C-alpha positions, 0 to 999 in steps of 0.5 A: 515014154518020157512024159515029164516036161521040164521048162523054166520062165526067163524074162516072161519067156518060156524055155523048154528044157526037154522031156524026161522019164521021171519028175526027179530028172525034170526037176534036176534039169530045171535046177541045173539050168537055173544054176547056169543062168546065175553064172551068166548063161542066157538061154534066150540066145542061140549061141553060148556066151564066150565063157563056155564057147567050145563046151556043150552039155549032152542031156542024154549022157549027162556029160559036158563035151569039148569040141570046136573048129580050127582051120575049118576042121571040127576037133573033139576033145572028149566028154567030162562029168563037170563043166569046170573040168570040160572048160579046163580041157578046152583051155588046154586044147586051145593052148595046144597042150592036148591033141584032139581025139577021133570020134 
């Protein structure tokens, strides 16, 4: 059972990051979120900022997924270990250099 809560405080607002099985995982989630905030991410907004639109982080797998919609169809381009790699794939996909994968 996950019993370690990860949360951070931004501008007087509590941001809940999830429940984790170990204190180390919870601490790592906090550090990751703080690093993303330094890059311009605003955790108080519902949407992502344009720099990472099309890339999302999956807490379960610990990987960044690349997916977006085009012509009313959801396109999936895989999961990657680093955000930088996922952003590069997203840019290549939008330029038409790579094709979507089947889920």
